[in-house]
C-alpha positions as CSV (number, residue, x, y, z in Angstrom):
1,M,-72.2,-102.9,22.1
2,I,-71.0,-106.4,22.8
3,R,-68.1,-106.9,25.2
4,G,-67.2,-110.5,25.0
5,H,-65.9,-112.3,21.9
6,G,-64.5,-115.6,20.8
7,R,-61.2,-116.0,19.0
8,M,-61.8,-117.2,15.5
9,K,-60.4,-120.5,14.4
10,I,-58.4,-120.3,11.1
11,R,-59.9,-122.8,8.8
12,D,-59.4,-123.5,5.1
13,Q,-60.5,-120.0,4.1
14,R,-59.8,-120.5,0.5
15,K,-62.0,-123.6,0.3
16,K,-64.9,-121.9,2.1
17,L,-64.5,-118.8,-0.1
18,H,-64.7,-120.9,-3.2
19,K,-67.7,-122.8,-1.9
20,Y,-69.8,-119.7,-1.4
21,I,-68.5,-117.3,-3.9
22,V,-67.7,-119.4,-6.9
23,C,-70.5,-122.0,-6.7
24,G,-74.0,-120.7,-7.3
25,I,-74.3,-117.4,-5.6
26,L,-73.2,-115.4,-8.7
27,A,-75.6,-117.4,-10.8
28,A,-78.5,-116.3,-8.6
29,V,-77.6,-112.7,-9.0
30,I,-77.0,-112.8,-12.7
31,S,-80.4,-114.4,-13.2
32,V,-82.0,-111.0,-12.7
33,M,-80.2,-109.6,-15.7
34,G,-82.8,-111.0,-18.0
35,S,-86.0,-109.9,-16.4
36,C,-74.1,-100.3,-9.9
37,G,-65.5,-87.1,-3.7
38,S,-65.4,-86.9,-0.1
39,P,-68.5,-85.8,1.8
40,G,-69.2,-82.2,2.5
41,S,-67.2,-80.9,5.4
42,A,-68.8,-81.9,8.7
43,R,-71.0,-79.1,10.1
44,Q,-69.9,-77.7,13.5
45,Q,-72.1,-78.3,16.4
46,E,-74.3,-75.4,17.6
47,S,-75.5,-75.5,21.2
48,N,-79.2,-75.1,22.2
49,P,-78.7,-74.0,25.8
50,G,-82.1,-72.5,26.3
51,G,-84.0,-75.5,25.0
52,G,-86.0,-73.3,22.7
53,T,-88.2,-75.2,20.1
54,K,-89.0,-72.6,17.5
55,T,-89.8,-74.7,14.4
56,V,-89.2,-74.2,10.7
57,D,-89.6,-76.3,7.5
58,A,-86.9,-79.0,7.4
59,S,-85.9,-78.1,3.9
60,R,-85.0,-74.5,5.0
61,Q,-82.8,-75.6,7.9
62,P,-79.8,-73.2,8.1
63,G,-76.4,-74.7,7.4
64,L,-77.5,-77.5,5.2
65,E,-77.3,-75.8,1.8
66,E,-73.9,-77.3,0.9
67,K,-75.3,-80.8,0.8
68,E,-78.6,-82.6,0.6
69,S,-80.5,-81.8,3.7
70,Y,-82.6,-83.9,6.0
71,G,-85.7,-82.5,4.2
72,A,-86.4,-85.4,1.9
73,L,-86.5,-87.9,4.9
74,L,-88.2,-85.7,7.4
75,A,-90.7,-84.0,5.1
76,S,-92.0,-87.4,4.3
77,H,-93.0,-87.7,7.9
78,G,-94.4,-84.2,8.1
79,V,-91.9,-83.3,10.8
80,A,-91.0,-79.7,11.8
81,L,-87.5,-79.3,13.4
82,P,-85.8,-77.0,15.9
83,A,-84.4,-73.9,14.2
84,S,-81.1,-74.2,16.0
85,R,-78.9,-77.2,15.7
86,P,-79.8,-79.7,18.5
87,S,-77.2,-81.1,20.9
88,I,-79.0,-84.5,20.8
89,Y,-77.9,-86.9,18.2
90,V,-80.0,-89.8,16.9
91,D,-80.0,-92.2,14.0
92,V,-82.1,-90.0,11.6
93,A,-82.1,-92.9,9.1
94,G,-84.1,-94.9,11.6
95,Y,-83.9,-97.6,14.2
96,V,-84.9,-101.3,13.8
97,S,-87.5,-102.9,16.1
98,G,-85.9,-105.4,18.3
99,R,-82.4,-103.9,17.9
100,E,-80.3,-101.6,20.1
101,K,-81.4,-98.0,20.1
102,K,-79.1,-95.3,21.5
103,V,-79.1,-91.5,21.6
104,I,-76.1,-89.2,22.3
105,F,-76.2,-86.0,24.3
106,A,-73.4,-83.5,23.8
107,G,-72.2,-81.3,26.6
108,E,-73.0,-81.4,30.3
109,N,-76.2,-79.3,30.4
110,H,-78.9,-81.7,29.3
111,G,-80.6,-82.9,32.5
112,Q,-80.9,-86.4,34.0
113,T,-83.7,-87.9,31.9
114,F,-84.9,-87.8,28.4
115,D,-88.3,-88.4,26.7
116,V,-89.1,-90.3,23.6
117,V,-91.9,-88.3,22.0
118,R,-94.3,-89.4,19.3
119,S,-94.3,-86.9,16.5
120,R,-97.9,-87.0,15.4
121,D,-99.4,-86.0,18.7
122,N,-96.3,-84.9,20.8
123,E,-97.1,-87.6,23.4
124,V,-94.3,-88.9,25.6
125,V,-94.1,-92.7,25.1
126,Y,-90.9,-93.5,27.0
127,T,-88.6,-91.9,29.5
128,G,-85.0,-92.9,29.9
129,I,-82.0,-92.1,32.1
130,I,-79.1,-89.9,30.9
131,P,-76.0,-91.4,32.4
132,R,-72.9,-89.5,33.5
133,G,-71.0,-88.1,30.5
134,E,-67.5,-89.2,29.3
135,E,-65.0,-87.3,27.2
136,D,-65.0,-88.4,23.5
137,R,-61.3,-88.9,22.7
138,L,-61.7,-87.8,19.1
139,S,-63.7,-84.5,19.5
140,G,-62.9,-83.7,23.1
141,Q,-66.6,-83.2,23.8
142,I,-68.4,-84.6,26.9
143,L,-70.9,-87.1,25.6
144,S,-73.6,-89.1,27.3
145,V,-75.3,-92.1,25.7
146,G,-79.0,-92.8,26.5
147,D,-80.6,-96.2,25.8
148,F,-84.2,-96.7,24.7
149,T,-83.8,-100.2,23.3
150,V,-86.8,-101.6,25.1
151,F,-89.2,-99.2,23.3
152,D,-90.2,-100.9,20.0
153,E,-93.5,-99.4,18.8
154,P,-93.3,-98.5,15.1
155,G,-93.7,-94.8,14.3
156,T,-91.9,-91.5,14.0
157,Y,-90.5,-89.9,17.2
158,Y,-88.0,-87.4,18.5
159,I,-86.0,-87.1,21.7
160,R,-86.6,-84.3,24.1
161,T,-85.1,-83.0,27.4
162,D,-86.3,-80.0,29.4
163,I,-82.8,-78.4,29.1
164,A,-81.3,-79.4,25.8
165,G,-84.5,-79.2,23.7
166,Q,-85.3,-81.8,21.0
167,S,-83.6,-83.9,18.4
168,Y,-84.3,-84.4,14.8
169,A,-87.1,-86.9,14.1
170,F,-86.4,-90.6,13.5
171,G,-88.5,-93.7,12.7
172,I,-88.7,-97.1,14.3
173,A,-89.7,-100.0,12.0
174,E,-89.0,-103.6,11.5
175,D,-87.8,-103.1,7.9
176,T,-85.6,-100.0,8.4
177,Y,-82.4,-101.7,7.2
178,E,-84.2,-103.4,4.3
179,N,-85.5,-100.0,3.2
180,L,-82.1,-98.4,3.5
181,F,-80.5,-101.3,1.6
182,L,-83.1,-100.9,-1.2
183,N,-82.6,-97.1,-1.4
184,M,-78.9,-97.5,-1.7
185,L,-79.4,-100.3,-4.3
186,K,-81.5,-98.0,-6.4
187,N,-79.2,-95.1,-6.2
188,I,-75.7,-96.6,-6.1
189,S,-74.6,-94.6,-9.2
190,S,-76.7,-91.4,-8.7
191,S,-73.7,-89.1,-8.7
192,D,-71.5,-87.7,-11.5
193,I,-68.1,-89.3,-12.1
194,Q,-65.4,-86.7,-12.0
195,D,-62.9,-86.5,-14.8
196,S,-59.7,-87.3,-12.9
197,P,-57.3,-90.2,-12.0
198,E,-58.6,-90.1,-8.4
199,A,-62.2,-90.6,-9.6
200,V,-61.2,-93.6,-11.6
201,C,-59.7,-95.3,-8.5
202,D,-62.7,-94.3,-6.4
203,V,-65.2,-95.7,-8.9
204,S,-63.2,-98.8,-9.6
205,F,-62.9,-99.7,-5.9
206,G,-66.6,-98.9,-5.4
207,M,-67.5,-101.3,-8.2
208,H,-65.2,-103.9,-6.6
209,A,-67.0,-103.6,-3.3
210,V,-70.4,-103.7,-4.9
211,M,-69.6,-106.8,-7.0
212,Y,-68.1,-108.5,-4.0
213,A,-71.3,-107.8,-2.1
214,M,-73.3,-109.4,-4.9
215,Q,-71.0,-112.5,-4.9
216,C,-71.3,-112.9,-1.1
217,N,-75.0,-112.1,-0.6
218,G,-76.5,-112.8,-4.0
219,A,-79.8,-114.1,-2.6
220,L,-80.4,-110.8,-0.7
221,F,-79.8,-108.8,-3.9
222,E,-82.1,-111.0,-5.9
223,A,-84.9,-110.7,-3.3
224,A,-84.5,-106.9,-3.3
225,Y,-85.1,-106.7,-7.1
226,K,-88.7,-108.0,-6.5
227,H,-89.4,-104.5,-5.0
228,F,-88.4,-102.7,-8.2
229,D,-91.1,-101.3,-10.4
230,K,-91.0,-101.8,-14.2
231,N,-90.0,-98.2,-14.6
232,E,-87.0,-98.8,-12.4
233,Q,-85.2,-101.4,-14.6
234,D,-82.4,-99.0,-15.3
235,K,-81.7,-98.9,-11.5
236,Q,-81.0,-102.6,-11.3
237,L,-77.5,-103.0,-10.0
238,V,-76.2,-104.9,-13.0
239,T,-77.4,-102.1,-15.3
240,Q,-75.8,-99.5,-13.1
241,L,-72.4,-101.4,-13.0
242,L,-72.3,-101.8,-16.8
243,Y,-73.0,-98.1,-17.1
244,M,-70.2,-97.2,-14.8
245,G,-67.9,-99.5,-16.8
246,K,-68.9,-97.8,-20.0
247,I,-68.0,-94.4,-18.6
248,L,-64.6,-95.6,-17.3
249,S,-63.9,-97.2,-20.7
250,S,-64.6,-93.9,-22.5
251,R,-61.7,-92.4,-20.5
252,Q,-59.1,-94.9,-21.8
253,R,-56.6,-93.5,-24.2
254,S,-55.3,-95.0,-27.4
255,D,-52.1,-96.1,-25.6
256,G,-54.2,-98.1,-23.1
257,S,-53.8,-95.8,-20.1
258,L,-56.2,-93.6,-18.2
259,Y,-54.8,-90.1,-18.0
260,G,-51.3,-91.5,-18.3
261,D,-51.6,-92.3,-14.5
262,Y,-50.2,-95.6,-13.2
263,G,-52.7,-96.0,-10.3
264,A,-55.8,-95.1,-12.3
265,T,-54.8,-97.4,-15.2
266,A,-54.1,-100.3,-12.7
267,A,-57.5,-99.7,-11.0
268,F,-59.2,-99.6,-14.4
269,C,-57.4,-102.7,-15.6
270,G,-58.4,-104.6,-12.5
271,I,-62.1,-103.7,-12.5
272,M,-62.4,-104.5,-16.2
273,A,-61.0,-107.9,-15.5
274,M,-63.4,-108.4,-12.6
275,S,-66.4,-107.1,-14.6
276,R,-65.6,-109.3,-17.5
277,D,-65.3,-112.3,-15.2
278,M,-68.7,-111.5,-13.6
279,F,-70.7,-110.4,-16.6
280,G,-68.8,-111.3,-19.8
281,R,-69.9,-114.9,-19.9
282,Y,-73.5,-113.7,-20.3
283,E,-72.9,-110.8,-22.8
284,A,-70.5,-111.4,-25.7
285,N,-70.0,-107.7,-26.4
286,V,-69.1,-107.0,-22.7
287,N,-66.7,-110.0,-22.7
288,R,-64.9,-108.7,-25.8
289,E,-64.8,-105.0,-24.9
290,Y,-63.7,-105.5,-21.3
291,Q,-61.1,-108.1,-22.4
292,Q,-59.6,-105.6,-24.9
293,A,-59.7,-102.8,-22.4
294,A,-58.0,-104.8,-19.7
295,D,-55.3,-106.1,-22.1
296,A,-54.5,-102.6,-23.3
297,A,-54.3,-101.3,-19.8
298,W,-52.0,-104.1,-18.7
299,G,-49.8,-103.6,-21.7
300,W,-49.4,-100.0,-20.8
301,L,-48.5,-100.9,-17.2
302,E,-45.9,-103.4,-18.4
303,R,-44.2,-100.7,-20.5
304,Q,-43.9,-98.3,-17.6
305,P,-41.3,-98.2,-14.8
306,C,-42.6,-99.8,-11.6
307,E,-40.3,-98.6,-8.8
308,T,-42.3,-97.0,-6.0
309,D,-44.3,-98.8,-3.4
310,S,-47.5,-97.3,-4.7
311,Q,-46.8,-98.4,-8.2
312,K,-46.0,-101.9,-7.1
313,A,-49.2,-102.1,-5.1
314,A,-51.2,-100.8,-8.0
315,R,-49.6,-103.4,-10.4
316,F,-50.3,-106.1,-7.8
317,Y,-54.0,-105.2,-7.8
318,A,-54.3,-105.4,-11.6
319,A,-52.3,-108.7,-11.7
320,A,-54.4,-110.3,-9.0
321,Q,-57.7,-109.4,-10.8
322,L,-56.3,-110.7,-14.1
323,F,-55.1,-113.9,-12.4
324,K,-58.6,-114.5,-10.8
325,A,-60.4,-113.8,-14.1
326,E,-58.1,-115.6,-16.6
327,G,-55.5,-117.6,-14.7
328,G,-52.1,-117.1,-16.3
329,E,-48.7,-117.9,-14.9
330,S,-47.3,-114.4,-15.4
331,Y,-50.1,-112.8,-13.4
332,R,-49.8,-115.3,-10.6
333,I,-46.0,-114.8,-10.3
334,T,-46.5,-111.0,-10.2
335,A,-49.2,-111.2,-7.5
336,E,-47.5,-113.8,-5.3
337,Q,-44.1,-112.1,-5.5
338,F,-45.6,-108.9,-4.2
339,L,-47.5,-110.7,-1.4
340,R,-44.4,-112.5,-0.3
341,E,-42.2,-109.4,-0.3
342,K,-44.9,-107.5,1.7
343,A,-45.1,-110.4,4.2
344,E,-47.6,-108.6,6.5
345,D,-50.1,-105.8,6.9
346,Y,-52.2,-106.7,3.8
347,S,-54.9,-104.3,4.7
348,S,-53.1,-101.0,5.1
349,E,-53.6,-99.8,1.4
350,R,-56.6,-100.0,-0.9
351,F,-54.8,-101.5,-3.8
352,V,-53.3,-104.2,-1.6
353,F,-56.5,-105.0,0.3
354,Y,-58.7,-105.2,-2.8
355,G,-56.0,-107.2,-4.6
356,V,-55.9,-109.6,-1.8
357,L,-59.7,-110.1,-2.1
358,A,-59.2,-111.0,-5.7
359,Y,-56.2,-113.3,-5.2
360,I,-57.7,-115.5,-2.4
361,S,-61.0,-115.8,-4.2
362,A,-59.4,-117.2,-7.3
363,E,-60.9,-120.6,-8.3
364,E,-57.6,-122.4,-8.6
365,G,-53.8,-121.9,-8.7
366,T,-53.3,-119.9,-5.5
367,D,-50.7,-120.9,-2.9
368,R,-52.6,-122.5,0.0
369,D,-50.0,-121.6,2.7
370,L,-49.8,-118.0,1.4
371,C,-53.6,-117.7,1.6
372,T,-53.6,-119.0,5.2
373,Y,-50.9,-116.5,6.2
374,I,-52.9,-113.7,4.6
375,M,-56.0,-114.7,6.4
376,R,-54.2,-114.7,9.8
377,D,-53.0,-111.2,9.1
378,M,-56.6,-110.2,8.2
379,V,-58.0,-111.7,11.3
380,D,-55.4,-109.9,13.4
381,R,-56.5,-106.6,11.8
382,V,-60.2,-107.3,12.5
383,E,-59.4,-108.3,16.1
384,A,-57.7,-105.0,16.6
385,I,-60.8,-103.2,15.3
386,C,-62.9,-105.1,17.8
387,E,-60.5,-104.3,20.7
388,E,-60.7,-100.6,19.8
389,A,-64.5,-100.8,19.7
390,R,-64.7,-102.5,23.1
391,Q,-62.7,-99.6,24.6
392,D,-65.1,-97.1,23.1
393,D,-68.0,-96.7,25.5
394,I,-69.5,-93.8,23.5
395,L,-70.2,-94.9,20.0
396,G,-68.6,-98.3,19.6
397,T,-67.1,-97.3,16.2
398,G,-63.5,-96.9,17.2
399,T,-61.9,-93.6,16.2
400,R,-65.2,-92.6,14.6
401,T,-63.8,-90.7,11.6
402,T,-65.9,-91.6,8.6
403,E,-62.8,-92.6,6.5
404,E,-61.6,-95.1,9.2
405,N,-65.1,-96.4,9.8
406,M,-65.5,-97.2,6.1
407,S,-62.2,-99.0,6.1
408,D,-63.2,-101.0,9.3
409,M,-66.6,-101.9,7.8
410,L,-64.9,-103.3,4.7
411,H,-62.5,-105.5,6.7
412,L,-65.2,-106.6,9.1
413,S,-67.6,-107.5,6.3
414,F,-65.0,-109.6,4.5
415,V,-64.0,-111.6,7.6
416,N,-67.6,-111.8,8.8
417,Y,-68.7,-113.4,5.6
418,L,-66.1,-116.2,6.0
419,T,-66.8,-116.7,9.7
420,P,-69.9,-114.9,10.9
421,S,-69.6,-113.3,14.3
422,K,-72.3,-111.4,16.3
423,E,-69.6,-109.0,17.5
424,Y,-68.5,-108.1,14.0
425,T,-72.2,-107.6,13.0
426,V,-72.8,-105.3,15.8
427,I,-69.8,-103.1,15.0
428,V,-71.0,-102.9,11.4
429,E,-74.4,-102.0,12.6
430,N,-73.0,-99.3,14.9
431,T,-71.2,-97.9,11.8
432,I,-74.4,-97.8,9.8
433,Q,-76.1,-95.9,12.7
434,Y,-73.1,-93.6,12.8
435,M,-73.7,-92.9,9.1
436,G,-77.3,-92.3,9.9
437,G,-76.4,-89.4,12.2
438,L,-75.5,-91.0,15.5
439,S,-72.1,-89.3,15.6
440,V,-70.4,-86.5,17.4
441,D,-71.3,-84.0,14.6
442,G,-74.8,-85.4,13.9
443,T,-74.2,-85.6,10.1
444,C,-76.6,-88.0,8.3
445,Y,-75.2,-89.7,5.2
446,L,-78.2,-92.0,4.7
447,G,-81.8,-91.2,3.7
448,T,-84.6,-91.9,1.3
449,T,-82.3,-91.3,-1.7
450,G,-79.6,-93.7,-0.6
451,A,-76.1,-92.7,0.4
452,Q,-75.8,-88.9,0.3
453,I,-72.1,-88.9,-0.2
454,Q,-70.0,-88.3,-3.3
455,R,-67.3,-91.0,-2.9
456,F,-68.5,-94.0,-4.9
457,E,-66.2,-96.3,-3.0
458,W,-68.0,-95.5,0.2
459,R,-71.3,-96.2,-1.5
460,G,-70.0,-99.6,-2.5
461,I,-68.7,-100.3,1.0
462,L,-72.0,-99.3,2.6
463,L,-73.9,-101.6,0.3
464,L,-71.5,-104.4,1.2
465,G,-71.7,-103.7,4.9
466,M,-75.4,-103.3,4.8
467,S,-76.0,-106.6,2.9
468,D,-73.6,-108.5,5.1
469,M,-75.2,-107.1,8.2
470,I,-78.8,-107.9,7.1
471,R,-77.8,-111.4,6.1
472,N,-76.0,-112.1,9.4
473,I,-78.8,-110.6,11.5
474,N,-81.3,-112.8,9.8
475,E,-79.2,-115.9,10.3
476,L,-78.4,-115.1,13.9
477,E,-82.1,-114.6,14.7
478,K,-83.1,-118.0,13.2
């Protein structure tokens, strides 16, 4: 990962945000309309001290029954895997030609060299050095990181050592990220929405991240739709997002609330306002239905006590979204009063962070000085993420818990869009590889069916991070 970095200069962030988000990008995305739970518990590592390589069908791999296995991805390559869990971790979702390629070895009994082996004929195509291991501060394991970046030949491979055995298979291709992005795009809503207040918040924030990704990187989304077949029209992102909005609306009670829960109702109110702002101008029915839903939800919120910090943060999110979509003095006053009272740490809570995204991207009426102050706080947060990553020689993804990595990716993608940075892009890329299995437990969350996780918010963040990373990599390489 990158060591050096430059301090970002605070510019007129609101002006730049307006220039790119409000003017033109959304129109490019909407033009395609005519033609959107936690993961399973991480599996514990099993050692393979003897280096045995008895093989079994991937879909029958022990210990993977509780979630989608690697079978779909690996069977497509005709790959047979070790029966025991390997102690060699790779990005099962695949590496990109010309980009960094790392492999992690767990424990101290793995030898001094590793081989990259071609799967179709078991021929060794590259041999690398396994450096001295270091203790991972999260898991306590001794981990070593091997590098085979210089090997770029497209194909399917696995890593092997004489002592530790072999890894799961992985691919190398120029379009690995584009394929992952397309798979996530097609399957963004391919999981059931649970009937609970928590699920409403999860889906609402996921929709927010997805729509923000569309606003920021509309050209990339539009280009991806060219790869959809005619029978995949229902998987276009706009169709999926409207479907998700319909399901959420069906949960709204006659009093305007969702489950009588303050947080769920505020999240729903905000995402209805955002969806109406994005899609309502093109569909009269959507405009009317979402307007009514948002108004009813806000009316319920106004009638309830708002005393706790969590309630105030939730109300701020709803007010900020309504202010961005409609303007309105009362919404602006509510949002700005909350921001001034909070005064700092605008990224510590989901309601606050997503509300900030809405407020500073409003077309007009925001407080310029307040926006600048917020951006300074956001930049400080991102710089702290970078500093943590620089100190992490093992994976480059900070504390490496999935929850924290998702949060970091969201913050990095937001600031990286405003002021592109190679360092930010690399950390996001490291996180994508982490989600692909390059982690201390080897869990792969990505594959041929998109993100194999239940939390819709994480799906949205992954789609945002992936689109931002691809856009920035393409720009940096020009």
